[in-house]
mmCIF file of the N, C-alpha and C atoms, coordinates in Angstrom:
data_MODEL
# 
_entry.id   MODEL 
# 
loop_
_atom_site.group_PDB 
_atom_site.id 
_atom_site.type_symbol 
_atom_site.label_atom_id 
_atom_site.label_alt_id 
_atom_site.label_comp_id 
_atom_site.label_asym_id 
_atom_site.label_entity_id 
_atom_site.label_seq_id 
_atom_site.pdbx_PDB_ins_code 
_atom_site.Cartn_x 
_atom_site.Cartn_y 
_atom_site.Cartn_z 
_atom_site.occupancy 
_atom_site.B_iso_or_equiv 
_atom_site.pdbx_formal_charge 
_atom_site.auth_seq_id 
_atom_site.auth_comp_id 
_atom_site.auth_asym_id 
_atom_site.auth_atom_id 
_atom_site.pdbx_PDB_model_num 
ATOM 1   N N  . MET A 1 1  ? 0.842   -1.170 0.000   1.00 0.00 ? 1  MET A N  1 
ATOM 2   C CA . MET A 1 1  ? 0.000   0.000  0.000   1.00 0.00 ? 1  MET A CA 1 
ATOM 3   C C  . MET A 1 1  ? 0.894   1.241  0.000   1.00 0.00 ? 1  MET A C  1 
ATOM 4   N N  . LYS A 1 2  ? 0.546   2.206  -0.818  1.00 0.00 ? 2  LYS A N  1 
ATOM 5   C CA . LYS A 1 2  ? 1.317   3.432  -0.967  1.00 0.00 ? 2  LYS A CA 1 
ATOM 6   C C  . LYS A 1 2  ? 0.603   4.567  -0.231  1.00 0.00 ? 2  LYS A C  1 
ATOM 7   N N  . THR A 1 3  ? 1.381   5.449  0.381   1.00 0.00 ? 3  THR A N  1 
ATOM 8   C CA . THR A 1 3  ? 0.804   6.618  1.050   1.00 0.00 ? 3  THR A CA 1 
ATOM 9   C C  . THR A 1 3  ? 1.271   7.870  0.334   1.00 0.00 ? 3  THR A C  1 
ATOM 10  N N  . ILE A 1 4  ? 0.318   8.727  0.002   1.00 0.00 ? 4  ILE A N  1 
ATOM 11  C CA . ILE A 1 4  ? 0.638   10.006 -0.614  1.00 0.00 ? 4  ILE A CA 1 
ATOM 12  C C  . ILE A 1 4  ? 0.130   11.120 0.300   1.00 0.00 ? 4  ILE A C  1 
ATOM 13  N N  . ILE A 1 5  ? 0.703   12.286 0.164   1.00 0.00 ? 5  ILE A N  1 
ATOM 14  C CA . ILE A 1 5  ? 0.289   13.427 0.972   1.00 0.00 ? 5  ILE A CA 1 
ATOM 15  C C  . ILE A 1 5  ? -0.528  14.369 0.106   1.00 0.00 ? 5  ILE A C  1 
ATOM 16  N N  . ILE A 1 6  ? -1.724  14.689 0.571   1.00 0.00 ? 6  ILE A N  1 
ATOM 17  C CA . ILE A 1 6  ? -2.619  15.585 -0.147  1.00 0.00 ? 6  ILE A CA 1 
ATOM 18  C C  . ILE A 1 6  ? -2.875  16.807 0.729   1.00 0.00 ? 6  ILE A C  1 
ATOM 19  N N  . PRO A 1 7  ? -2.548  17.996 0.235   1.00 0.00 ? 7  PRO A N  1 
ATOM 20  C CA . PRO A 1 7  ? -2.855  19.196 1.019   1.00 0.00 ? 7  PRO A CA 1 
ATOM 21  C C  . PRO A 1 7  ? -4.339  19.526 0.943   1.00 0.00 ? 7  PRO A C  1 
ATOM 22  N N  . ILE A 1 8  ? -4.916  19.841 2.085   1.00 0.00 ? 8  ILE A N  1 
ATOM 23  C CA . ILE A 1 8  ? -6.321  20.244 2.122   1.00 0.00 ? 8  ILE A CA 1 
ATOM 24  C C  . ILE A 1 8  ? -6.418  21.599 2.824   1.00 0.00 ? 8  ILE A C  1 
ATOM 25  N N  . THR A 1 9  ? -7.510  22.288 2.553   1.00 0.00 ? 9  THR A N  1 
ATOM 26  C CA . THR A 1 9  ? -7.829  23.526 3.247   1.00 0.00 ? 9  THR A CA 1 
ATOM 27  C C  . THR A 1 9  ? -9.077  23.272 4.066   1.00 0.00 ? 9  THR A C  1 
ATOM 28  N N  . ILE A 1 10 ? -9.002  23.574 5.352   1.00 0.00 ? 10 ILE A N  1 
ATOM 29  C CA . ILE A 1 10 ? -10.159 23.432 6.224   1.00 0.00 ? 10 ILE A CA 1 
ATOM 30  C C  . ILE A 1 10 ? -10.654 24.828 6.567   1.00 0.00 ? 10 ILE A C  1 
ATOM 31  N N  . THR A 1 11 ? -11.917 25.044 6.301   1.00 0.00 ? 11 THR A N  1 
ATOM 32  C CA . THR A 1 11 ? -12.528 26.354 6.506   1.00 0.00 ? 11 THR A CA 1 
ATOM 33  C C  . THR A 1 11 ? -13.650 26.226 7.523   1.00 0.00 ? 11 THR A C  1 
ATOM 34  N N  . TYR A 1 12 ? -13.659 27.124 8.484   1.00 0.00 ? 12 TYR A N  1 
ATOM 35  C CA . TYR A 1 12 ? -14.763 27.157 9.439   1.00 0.00 ? 12 TYR A CA 1 
ATOM 36  C C  . TYR A 1 12 ? -15.884 28.005 8.853   1.00 0.00 ? 12 TYR A C  1 
ATOM 37  N N  . LEU A 1 13 ? -17.070 27.431 8.793   1.00 0.00 ? 13 LEU A N  1 
ATOM 38  C CA . LEU A 1 13 ? -18.225 28.109 8.208   1.00 0.00 ? 13 LEU A CA 1 
ATOM 39  C C  . LEU A 1 13 ? -19.085 28.749 9.294   1.00 0.00 ? 13 LEU A C  1 
ATOM 40  N N  . PRO A 1 14 ? -19.767 29.832 8.973   1.00 0.00 ? 14 PRO A N  1 
ATOM 41  C CA . PRO A 1 14 ? -20.616 30.518 9.965   1.00 0.00 ? 14 PRO A CA 1 
ATOM 42  C C  . PRO A 1 14 ? -21.697 29.610 10.560  1.00 0.00 ? 14 PRO A C  1 
ATOM 43  N N  . GLU A 1 15 ? -22.066 28.568 9.840   1.00 0.00 ? 15 GLU A N  1 
ATOM 44  C CA . GLU A 1 15 ? -23.103 27.641 10.334  1.00 0.00 ? 15 GLU A CA 1 
ATOM 45  C C  . GLU A 1 15 ? -22.586 26.727 11.436  1.00 0.00 ? 15 GLU A C  1 
ATOM 46  N N  . GLY A 1 16 ? -21.277 26.808 11.729  1.00 0.00 ? 16 GLY A N  1 
ATOM 47  C CA . GLY A 1 16 ? -20.728 26.010 12.818  1.00 0.00 ? 16 GLY A CA 1 
ATOM 48  C C  . GLY A 1 16 ? -20.064 24.725 12.375  1.00 0.00 ? 16 GLY A C  1 
ATOM 49  N N  . PHE A 1 17 ? -19.850 24.541 11.092  1.00 0.00 ? 17 PHE A N  1 
ATOM 50  C CA . PHE A 1 17 ? -19.212 23.342 10.573  1.00 0.00 ? 17 PHE A CA 1 
ATOM 51  C C  . PHE A 1 17 ? -17.858 23.684 9.965   1.00 0.00 ? 17 PHE A C  1 
ATOM 52  N N  . TYR A 1 18 ? -17.035 22.657 9.778   1.00 0.00 ? 18 TYR A N  1 
ATOM 53  C CA . TYR A 1 18 ? -15.756 22.790 9.089   1.00 0.00 ? 18 TYR A CA 1 
ATOM 54  C C  . TYR A 1 18 ? -15.883 22.156 7.711   1.00 0.00 ? 18 TYR A C  1 
ATOM 55  N N  . LEU A 1 19 ? -15.316 22.802 6.705   1.00 0.00 ? 19 LEU A N  1 
ATOM 56  C CA . LEU A 1 19 ? -15.366 22.321 5.335   1.00 0.00 ? 19 LEU A CA 1 
ATOM 57  C C  . LEU A 1 19 ? -13.944 22.096 4.844   1.00 0.00 ? 19 LEU A C  1 
ATOM 58  N N  . ALA A 1 20 ? -13.669 20.910 4.324   1.00 0.00 ? 20 ALA A N  1 
ATOM 59  C CA . ALA A 1 20 ? -12.348 20.588 3.770   1.00 0.00 ? 20 ALA A CA 1 
ATOM 60  C C  . ALA A 1 20 ? -12.456 20.462 2.259   1.00 0.00 ? 20 ALA A C  1 
ATOM 61  N N  . THR A 1 21 ? -11.516 21.102 1.555   1.00 0.00 ? 21 THR A N  1 
ATOM 62  C CA . THR A 1 21 ? -11.403 20.991 0.101   1.00 0.00 ? 21 THR A CA 1 
ATOM 63  C C  . THR A 1 21 ? -9.921  20.865 -0.241  1.00 0.00 ? 21 THR A C  1 
ATOM 64  N N  . SER A 1 22 ? -9.642  20.499 -1.486  1.00 0.00 ? 22 SER A N  1 
ATOM 65  C CA . SER A 1 22 ? -8.252  20.366 -1.916  1.00 0.00 ? 22 SER A CA 1 
ATOM 66  C C  . SER A 1 22 ? -8.094  20.935 -3.318  1.00 0.00 ? 22 SER A C  1 
ATOM 67  N N  . ASP A 1 23 ? -7.043  21.723 -3.495  1.00 0.00 ? 23 ASP A N  1 
ATOM 68  C CA . ASP A 1 23 ? -6.714  22.226 -4.829  1.00 0.00 ? 23 ASP A CA 1 
ATOM 69  C C  . ASP A 1 23 ? -5.997  21.155 -5.642  1.00 0.00 ? 23 ASP A C  1 
ATOM 70  N N  . VAL A 1 24 ? -5.493  20.127 -4.976  1.00 0.00 ? 24 VAL A N  1 
ATOM 71  C CA . VAL A 1 24 ? -4.727  19.069 -5.638  1.00 0.00 ? 24 VAL A CA 1 
ATOM 72  C C  . VAL A 1 24 ? -5.627  17.927 -6.101  1.00 0.00 ? 24 VAL A C  1 
ATOM 73  N N  . LEU A 1 25 ? -6.592  17.548 -5.278  1.00 0.00 ? 25 LEU A N  1 
ATOM 74  C CA . LEU A 1 25 ? -7.487  16.437 -5.599  1.00 0.00 ? 25 LEU A CA 1 
ATOM 75  C C  . LEU A 1 25 ? -8.887  16.989 -5.848  1.00 0.00 ? 25 LEU A C  1 
ATOM 76  N N  . THR A 1 26 ? -9.197  17.208 -7.105  1.00 0.00 ? 26 THR A N  1 
ATOM 77  C CA . THR A 1 26 ? -10.484 17.767 -7.491  1.00 0.00 ? 26 THR A CA 1 
ATOM 78  C C  . THR A 1 26 ? -11.608 16.849 -7.034  1.00 0.00 ? 26 THR A C  1 
ATOM 79  N N  . GLY A 1 27 ? -12.631 17.431 -6.441  1.00 0.00 ? 27 GLY A N  1 
ATOM 80  C CA . GLY A 1 27 ? -13.770 16.655 -5.983  1.00 0.00 ? 27 GLY A CA 1 
ATOM 81  C C  . GLY A 1 27 ? -13.738 16.338 -4.513  1.00 0.00 ? 27 GLY A C  1 
ATOM 82  N N  . LEU A 1 28 ? -12.612 16.622 -3.851  1.00 0.00 ? 28 LEU A N  1 
ATOM 83  C CA . LEU A 1 28 ? -12.529 16.350 -2.416  1.00 0.00 ? 28 LEU A CA 1 
ATOM 84  C C  . LEU A 1 28 ? -13.278 17.442 -1.666  1.00 0.00 ? 28 LEU A C  1 
ATOM 85  N N  . ILE A 1 29 ? -14.372 17.035 -1.057  1.00 0.00 ? 29 ILE A N  1 
ATOM 86  C CA . ILE A 1 29 ? -15.194 17.919 -0.238  1.00 0.00 ? 29 ILE A CA 1 
ATOM 87  C C  . ILE A 1 29 ? -15.611 17.103 0.982   1.00 0.00 ? 29 ILE A C  1 
ATOM 88  N N  . ALA A 1 30 ? -15.325 17.626 2.160   1.00 0.00 ? 30 ALA A N  1 
ATOM 89  C CA . ALA A 1 30 ? -15.705 16.933 3.386   1.00 0.00 ? 30 ALA A CA 1 
ATOM 90  C C  . ALA A 1 30 ? -16.181 17.962 4.401   1.00 0.00 ? 30 ALA A C  1 
ATOM 91  N N  . GLN A 1 31 ? -17.173 17.602 5.180   1.00 0.00 ? 31 GLN A N  1 
ATOM 92  C CA . GLN A 1 31 ? -17.708 18.508 6.190   1.00 0.00 ? 31 GLN A CA 1 
ATOM 93  C C  . GLN A 1 31 ? -17.839 17.766 7.505   1.00 0.00 ? 31 GLN A C  1 
ATOM 94  N N  . GLY A 1 32 ? -17.460 18.426 8.593   1.00 0.00 ? 32 GLY A N  1 
ATOM 95  C CA . GLY A 1 32 ? -17.571 17.806 9.903   1.00 0.00 ? 32 GLY A CA 1 
ATOM 96  C C  . GLY A 1 32 ? -17.849 18.826 10.984  1.00 0.00 ? 32 GLY A C  1 
ATOM 97  N N  . LYS A 1 33 ? -18.130 18.293 12.174  1.00 0.00 ? 33 LYS A N  1 
ATOM 98  C CA . LYS A 1 33 ? -18.431 19.154 13.319  1.00 0.00 ? 33 LYS A CA 1 
ATOM 99  C C  . LYS A 1 33 ? -17.167 19.621 14.036  1.00 0.00 ? 33 LYS A C  1 
ATOM 100 N N  . SER A 1 34 ? -16.048 18.935 13.789  1.00 0.00 ? 34 SER A N  1 
ATOM 101 C CA . SER A 1 34 ? -14.769 19.315 14.395  1.00 0.00 ? 34 SER A CA 1 
ATOM 102 C C  . SER A 1 34 ? -13.688 19.191 13.332  1.00 0.00 ? 34 SER A C  1 
ATOM 103 N N  . ILE A 1 35 ? -12.526 19.759 13.619  1.00 0.00 ? 35 ILE A N  1 
ATOM 104 C CA . ILE A 1 35 ? -11.413 19.647 12.677  1.00 0.00 ? 35 ILE A CA 1 
ATOM 105 C C  . ILE A 1 35 ? -11.000 18.192 12.528  1.00 0.00 ? 35 ILE A C  1 
ATOM 106 N N  . ASP A 1 36 ? -10.908 17.467 13.635  1.00 0.00 ? 36 ASP A N  1 
ATOM 107 C CA . ASP A 1 36 ? -10.509 16.055 13.573  1.00 0.00 ? 36 ASP A CA 1 
ATOM 108 C C  . ASP A 1 36 ? -11.484 15.227 12.746  1.00 0.00 ? 36 ASP A C  1 
ATOM 109 N N  . GLU A 1 37 ? -12.776 15.435 12.968  1.00 0.00 ? 37 GLU A N  1 
ATOM 110 C CA . GLU A 1 37 ? -13.783 14.696 12.207  1.00 0.00 ? 37 GLU A CA 1 
ATOM 111 C C  . GLU A 1 37 ? -13.693 15.041 10.724  1.00 0.00 ? 37 GLU A C  1 
ATOM 112 N N  . THR A 1 38 ? -13.481 16.312 10.418  1.00 0.00 ? 38 THR A N  1 
ATOM 113 C CA . THR A 1 38 ? -13.387 16.755 9.030   1.00 0.00 ? 38 THR A CA 1 
ATOM 114 C C  . THR A 1 38 ? -12.174 16.132 8.343   1.00 0.00 ? 38 THR A C  1 
ATOM 115 N N  . ILE A 1 39 ? -11.049 16.080 9.026   1.00 0.00 ? 39 ILE A N  1 
ATOM 116 C CA . ILE A 1 39 ? -9.844  15.452 8.461   1.00 0.00 ? 39 ILE A CA 1 
ATOM 117 C C  . ILE A 1 39 ? -10.085 13.969 8.211   1.00 0.00 ? 39 ILE A C  1 
ATOM 118 N N  . GLU A 1 40 ? -10.707 13.288 9.160   1.00 0.00 ? 40 GLU A N  1 
ATOM 119 C CA . GLU A 1 40 ? -10.991 11.853 9.000   1.00 0.00 ? 40 GLU A CA 1 
ATOM 120 C C  . GLU A 1 40 ? -11.894 11.607 7.789   1.00 0.00 ? 40 GLU A C  1 
ATOM 121 N N  . ILE A 1 41 ? -12.928 12.423 7.630   1.00 0.00 ? 41 ILE A N  1 
ATOM 122 C CA . ILE A 1 41 ? -13.830 12.285 6.488   1.00 0.00 ? 41 ILE A CA 1 
ATOM 123 C C  . ILE A 1 41 ? -13.087 12.609 5.194   1.00 0.00 ? 41 ILE A C  1 
ATOM 124 N N  . ALA A 1 42 ? -12.244 13.641 5.221   1.00 0.00 ? 42 ALA A N  1 
ATOM 125 C CA . ALA A 1 42 ? -11.469 14.018 4.029   1.00 0.00 ? 42 ALA A CA 1 
ATOM 126 C C  . ALA A 1 42 ? -10.544 12.881 3.593   1.00 0.00 ? 42 ALA A C  1 
ATOM 127 N N  . GLU A 1 43 ? -9.928  12.192 4.544   1.00 0.00 ? 43 GLU A N  1 
ATOM 128 C CA . GLU A 1 43 ? -9.073  11.047 4.210   1.00 0.00 ? 43 GLU A CA 1 
ATOM 129 C C  . GLU A 1 43 ? -9.876  9.958  3.506   1.00 0.00 ? 43 GLU A C  1 
ATOM 130 N N  . ASP A 1 44 ? -11.072 9.671  4.018   1.00 0.00 ? 44 ASP A N  1 
ATOM 131 C CA . ASP A 1 44 ? -11.926 8.651  3.394   1.00 0.00 ? 44 ASP A CA 1 
ATOM 132 C C  . ASP A 1 44 ? -12.352 9.064  1.991   1.00 0.00 ? 44 ASP A C  1 
ATOM 133 N N  . VAL A 1 45 ? -12.739 10.322 1.832   1.00 0.00 ? 45 VAL A N  1 
ATOM 134 C CA . VAL A 1 45 ? -13.159 10.823 0.521   1.00 0.00 ? 45 VAL A CA 1 
ATOM 135 C C  . VAL A 1 45 ? -11.990 10.763 -0.459  1.00 0.00 ? 45 VAL A C  1 
ATOM 136 N N  . ALA A 1 46 ? -10.806 11.196 -0.020  1.00 0.00 ? 46 ALA A N  1 
ATOM 137 C CA . ALA A 1 46 ? -9.621  11.163 -0.888  1.00 0.00 ? 46 ALA A CA 1 
ATOM 138 C C  . ALA A 1 46 ? -9.305  9.741  -1.316  1.00 0.00 ? 46 ALA A C  1 
ATOM 139 N N  . ARG A 1 47 ? -9.354  8.811  -0.380  1.00 0.00 ? 47 ARG A N  1 
ATOM 140 C CA . ARG A 1 47 ? -9.083  7.402  -0.696  1.00 0.00 ? 47 ARG A CA 1 
ATOM 141 C C  . ARG A 1 47 ? -10.061 6.893  -1.747  1.00 0.00 ? 47 ARG A C  1 
ATOM 142 N N  . HIS A 1 48 ? -11.321 7.242  -1.584  1.00 0.00 ? 48 HIS A N  1 
ATOM 143 C CA . HIS A 1 48 ? -12.357 6.807  -2.527  1.00 0.00 ? 48 HIS A CA 1 
ATOM 144 C C  . HIS A 1 48 ? -12.142 7.424  -3.915  1.00 0.00 ? 48 HIS A C  1 
ATOM 145 N N  . LEU A 1 49 ? -11.896 8.733  -3.960  1.00 0.00 ? 49 LEU A N  1 
ATOM 146 C CA . LEU A 1 49 ? -11.684 9.407  -5.245  1.00 0.00 ? 49 LEU A CA 1 
ATOM 147 C C  . LEU A 1 49 ? -10.470 8.841  -5.986  1.00 0.00 ? 49 LEU A C  1 
ATOM 148 N N  . ILE A 1 50 ? -9.393  8.604  -5.261  1.00 0.00 ? 50 ILE A N  1 
ATOM 149 C CA . ILE A 1 50 ? -8.180  8.072  -5.885  1.00 0.00 ? 50 ILE A CA 1 
ATOM 150 C C  . ILE A 1 50 ? -8.406  6.654  -6.383  1.00 0.00 ? 50 ILE A C  1 
ATOM 151 N N  . SER A 1 51 ? -9.105  5.836  -5.610  1.00 0.00 ? 51 SER A N  1 
ATOM 152 C CA . SER A 1 51 ? -9.348  4.456  -6.046  1.00 0.00 ? 51 SER A CA 1 
ATOM 153 C C  . SER A 1 51 ? -10.216 4.417  -7.302  1.00 0.00 ? 51 SER A C  1 
ATOM 154 N N  . ILE A 1 52 ? -11.202 5.308  -7.383  1.00 0.00 ? 52 ILE A N  1 
ATOM 155 C CA . ILE A 1 52 ? -12.032 5.382  -8.591  1.00 0.00 ? 52 ILE A CA 1 
ATOM 156 C C  . ILE A 1 52 ? -11.182 5.782  -9.785  1.00 0.00 ? 52 ILE A C  1 
ATOM 157 N N  . GLU A 1 53 ? -10.353 6.794  -9.600  1.00 0.00 ? 53 GLU A N  1 
ATOM 158 C CA . GLU A 1 53 ? -9.519  7.277  -10.696 1.00 0.00 ? 53 GLU A CA 1 
ATOM 159 C C  . GLU A 1 53 ? -8.542  6.192  -11.156 1.00 0.00 ? 53 GLU A C  1 
ATOM 160 N N  . LEU A 1 54 ? -7.969  5.447  -10.221 1.00 0.00 ? 54 LEU A N  1 
ATOM 161 C CA . LEU A 1 54 ? -7.030  4.391  -10.587 1.00 0.00 ? 54 LEU A CA 1 
ATOM 162 C C  . LEU A 1 54 ? -7.728  3.242  -11.309 1.00 0.00 ? 54 LEU A C  1 
ATOM 163 N N  . GLU A 1 55 ? -8.929  2.883  -10.858 1.00 0.00 ? 55 GLU A N  1 
ATOM 164 C CA . GLU A 1 55 ? -9.673  1.778  -11.464 1.00 0.00 ? 55 GLU A CA 1 
ATOM 165 C C  . GLU A 1 55 ? -10.196 2.140  -12.853 1.00 0.00 ? 55 GLU A C  1 
ATOM 166 N N  . GLU A 1 56 ? -10.729 3.339  -12.986 1.00 0.00 ? 56 GLU A N  1 
ATOM 167 C CA . GLU A 1 56 ? -11.390 3.711  -14.235 1.00 0.00 ? 56 GLU A CA 1 
ATOM 168 C C  . GLU A 1 56 ? -10.536 4.588  -15.133 1.00 0.00 ? 56 GLU A C  1 
ATOM 169 N N  . LYS A 1 57 ? -9.394  5.022  -14.640 1.00 0.00 ? 57 LYS A N  1 
ATOM 170 C CA . LYS A 1 57 ? -8.527  5.929  -15.396 1.00 0.00 ? 57 LYS A CA 1 
ATOM 171 C C  . LYS A 1 57 ? -9.319  7.132  -15.903 1.00 0.00 ? 57 LYS A C  1 
ATOM 172 N N  . SER A 1 58 ? -10.257 7.605  -15.063 1.00 0.00 ? 58 SER A N  1 
ATOM 173 C CA . SER A 1 58 ? -11.103 8.728  -15.470 1.00 0.00 ? 58 SER A CA 1 
ATOM 174 C C  . SER A 1 58 ? -10.648 9.998  -14.779 1.00 0.00 ? 58 SER A C  1 
ATOM 175 N N  . ASP A 1 59 ? -11.019 11.118 -15.382 1.00 0.00 ? 59 ASP A N  1 
ATOM 176 C CA . ASP A 1 59 ? -10.738 12.407 -14.772 1.00 0.00 ? 59 ASP A CA 1 
ATOM 177 C C  . ASP A 1 59 ? -11.846 12.738 -13.788 1.00 0.00 ? 59 ASP A C  1 
ATOM 178 N N  . ILE A 1 60 ? -11.461 13.292 -12.662 1.00 0.00 ? 60 ILE A N  1 
ATOM 179 C CA . ILE A 1 60 ? -12.452 13.730 -11.686 1.00 0.00 ? 60 ILE A CA 1 
ATOM 180 C C  . ILE A 1 60 ? -12.828 15.158 -12.046 1.00 0.00 ? 60 ILE A C  1 
ATOM 181 N N  . LEU A 1 61 ? -14.121 15.394 -12.183 1.00 0.00 ? 61 LEU A N  1 
ATOM 182 C CA . LEU A 1 61 ? -14.575 16.722 -12.593 1.00 0.00 ? 61 LEU A CA 1 
ATOM 183 C C  . LEU A 1 61 ? -14.199 17.760 -11.549 1.00 0.00 ? 61 LEU A C  1 
ATOM 184 N N  . PRO A 1 62 ? -13.807 18.942 -11.993 1.00 0.00 ? 62 PRO A N  1 
ATOM 185 C CA . PRO A 1 62 ? -13.439 19.985 -11.038 1.00 0.00 ? 62 PRO A CA 1 
ATOM 186 C C  . PRO A 1 62 ? -14.620 20.422 -10.189 1.00 0.00 ? 62 PRO A C  1 
ATOM 187 N N  . TYR A 1 63 ? -14.355 20.696 -8.948  1.00 0.00 ? 63 TYR A N  1 
ATOM 188 C CA . TYR A 1 63 ? -15.371 21.196 -8.027  1.00 0.00 ? 63 TYR A CA 1 
ATOM 189 C C  . TYR A 1 63 ? -15.253 22.708 -7.960  1.00 0.00 ? 63 TYR A C  1 
ATOM 190 N N  . LYS A 1 64 ? -16.345 23.374 -8.217  1.00 0.00 ? 64 LYS A N  1 
ATOM 191 C CA . LYS A 1 64 ? -16.357 24.829 -8.129  1.00 0.00 ? 64 LYS A CA 1 
ATOM 192 C C  . LYS A 1 64 ? -17.341 25.204 -7.027  1.00 0.00 ? 64 LYS A C  1 
ATOM 193 N N  . HIS A 1 65 ? -16.799 25.740 -5.941  1.00 0.00 ? 65 HIS A N  1 
ATOM 194 C CA . HIS A 1 65 ? -17.677 26.099 -4.836  1.00 0.00 ? 65 HIS A CA 1 
ATOM 195 C C  . HIS A 1 65 ? -18.080 27.563 -4.914  1.00 0.00 ? 65 HIS A C  1 
ATOM 196 N N  . GLN A 1 66 ? -19.221 27.857 -4.326  1.00 0.00 ? 66 GLN A N  1 
ATOM 197 C CA . GLN A 1 66 ? -19.702 29.228 -4.316  1.00 0.00 ? 66 GLN A CA 1 
ATOM 198 C C  . GLN A 1 66 ? -18.925 30.044 -3.292  1.00 0.00 ? 66 GLN A C  1 
ATOM 199 N N  . GLU A 1 67 ? -19.007 31.337 -3.424  1.00 0.00 ? 67 GLU A N  1 
ATOM 200 C CA . GLU A 1 67 ? -18.342 32.218 -2.475  1.00 0.00 ? 67 GLU A CA 1 
ATOM 201 C C  . GLU A 1 67 ? -18.976 32.034 -1.096  1.00 0.00 ? 67 GLU A C  1 
ATOM 202 N N  . LEU A 1 68 ? -18.133 31.837 -0.087  1.00 0.00 ? 68 LEU A N  1 
ATOM 203 C CA . LEU A 1 68 ? -18.609 31.664 1.279   1.00 0.00 ? 68 LEU A CA 1 
ATOM 204 C C  . LEU A 1 68 ? -17.928 32.696 2.168   1.00 0.00 ? 68 LEU A C  1 
ATOM 205 N N  . ASN A 1 69 ? -18.541 33.003 3.279   1.00 0.00 ? 69 ASN A N  1 
ATOM 206 C CA . ASN A 1 69 ? -17.904 33.870 4.263   1.00 0.00 ? 69 ASN A CA 1 
ATOM 207 C C  . ASN A 1 69 ? -17.025 33.012 5.162   1.00 0.00 ? 69 ASN A C  1 
ATOM 208 N N  . TYR A 1 70 ? -15.722 33.015 4.905   1.00 0.00 ? 70 TYR A N  1 
ATOM 209 C CA . TYR A 1 70 ? -14.795 32.190 5.651   1.00 0.00 ? 70 TYR A CA 1 
ATOM 210 C C  . TYR A 1 70 ? -14.404 32.886 6.950   1.00 0.00 ? 70 TYR A C  1 
ATOM 211 N N  . LEU A 1 71 ? -14.507 32.161 8.050   1.00 0.00 ? 71 LEU A N  1 
ATOM 212 C CA . LEU A 1 71 ? -14.088 32.695 9.335   1.00 0.00 ? 71 LEU A CA 1 
ATOM 213 C C  . LEU A 1 71 ? -12.696 32.206 9.705   1.00 0.00 ? 71 LEU A C  1 
ATOM 214 N N  . LEU A 1 72 ? -12.277 31.082 9.142   1.00 0.00 ? 72 LEU A N  1 
ATOM 215 C CA . LEU A 1 72 ? -10.999 30.485 9.494   1.00 0.00 ? 72 LEU A CA 1 
ATOM 216 C C  . LEU A 1 72 ? -10.572 29.559 8.372   1.00 0.00 ? 72 LEU A C  1 
ATOM 217 N N  . ASP A 1 73 ? -9.343  29.654 7.933   1.00 0.00 ? 73 ASP A N  1 
ATOM 218 C CA . ASP A 1 73 ? -8.780  28.729 6.945   1.00 0.00 ? 73 ASP A CA 1 
ATOM 219 C C  . ASP A 1 73 ? -7.574  28.052 7.562   1.00 0.00 ? 73 ASP A C  1 
ATOM 220 N N  . ILE A 1 74 ? -7.534  26.724 7.500   1.00 0.00 ? 74 ILE A N  1 
ATOM 221 C CA . ILE A 1 74 ? -6.399  25.939 7.979   1.00 0.00 ? 74 ILE A CA 1 
ATOM 222 C C  . ILE A 1 74 ? -5.930  25.072 6.832   1.00 0.00 ? 74 ILE A C  1 
ATOM 223 N N  . HIS A 1 75 ? -4.650  25.093 6.524   1.00 0.00 ? 75 HIS A N  1 
ATOM 224 C CA . HIS A 1 75 ? -4.083  24.270 5.460   1.00 0.00 ? 75 HIS A CA 1 
ATOM 225 C C  . HIS A 1 75 ? -3.364  23.101 6.104   1.00 0.00 ? 75 HIS A C  1 
ATOM 226 N N  . VAL A 1 76 ? -3.831  21.870 5.785   1.00 0.00 ? 76 VAL A N  1 
ATOM 227 C CA . VAL A 1 76 ? -3.330  20.671 6.435   1.00 0.00 ? 76 VAL A CA 1 
ATOM 228 C C  . VAL A 1 76 ? -2.975  19.620 5.397   1.00 0.00 ? 76 VAL A C  1 
ATOM 229 N N  . PRO A 1 77 ? -1.763  19.059 5.440   1.00 0.00 ? 77 PRO A N  1 
ATOM 230 C CA . PRO A 1 77 ? -1.472  17.909 4.580   1.00 0.00 ? 77 PRO A CA 1 
ATOM 231 C C  . PRO A 1 77 ? -1.995  16.639 5.274   1.00 0.00 ? 77 PRO A C  1 
ATOM 232 N N  . ILE A 1 78 ? -2.680  15.787 4.511   1.00 0.00 ? 78 ILE A N  1 
ATOM 233 C CA . ILE A 1 78 ? -3.189  14.549 5.095   1.00 0.00 ? 78 ILE A CA 1 
ATOM 234 C C  . ILE A 1 78 ? -2.572  13.355 4.364   1.00 0.00 ? 78 ILE A C  1 
ATOM 235 N N  . PRO A 1 79 ? -2.186  12.324 5.113   1.00 0.00 ? 79 PRO A N  1 
ATOM 236 C CA . PRO A 1 79 ? -1.686  11.114 4.478   1.00 0.00 ? 79 PRO A CA 1 
ATOM 237 C C  . PRO A 1 79 ? -2.843  10.234 4.036   1.00 0.00 ? 79 PRO A C  1 
ATOM 238 N N  . VAL A 1 80 ? -2.769  9.697  2.836   1.00 0.00 ? 80 VAL A N  1 
ATOM 239 C CA . VAL A 1 80 ? -3.823  8.835  2.321   1.00 0.00 ? 80 VAL A CA 1 
ATOM 240 C C  . VAL A 1 80 ? -3.175  7.566  1.778   1.00 0.00 ? 80 VAL A C  1 
ATOM 241 N N  . SER A 1 81 ? -3.493  6.428  2.368   1.00 0.00 ? 81 SER A N  1 
ATOM 242 C CA . SER A 1 81 ? -2.969  5.153  1.894   1.00 0.00 ? 81 SER A CA 1 
ATOM 243 C C  . SER A 1 81 ? -3.838  4.657  0.759   1.00 0.00 ? 81 SER A C  1 
ATOM 244 N N  . VAL A 1 82 ? -3.199  4.326  -0.361  1.00 0.00 ? 82 VAL A N  1 
ATOM 245 C CA . VAL A 1 82 ? -3.939  3.861  -1.530  1.00 0.00 ? 82 VAL A CA 1 
ATOM 246 C C  . VAL A 1 82 ? -3.365  2.556  -2.041  1.00 0.00 ? 82 VAL A C  1 
# 
């Protein structure tokens, strides 16, 4: 099993949730009630997206999010075993 590092951005939303996205892995979107939960969900989403791409050799469509009022941005590299 190979581990790669994917940088993610975690943003705190006014609604009280954390949102994780990645400029490197298109389609990675994860939301949680805490930073730890959001990172854990982001790892699972990244693993799933990468496995689909490897199996199907398909491009993941770019995710374009709407403008949000960001209260906090955290940039975190996450390890993903694939």
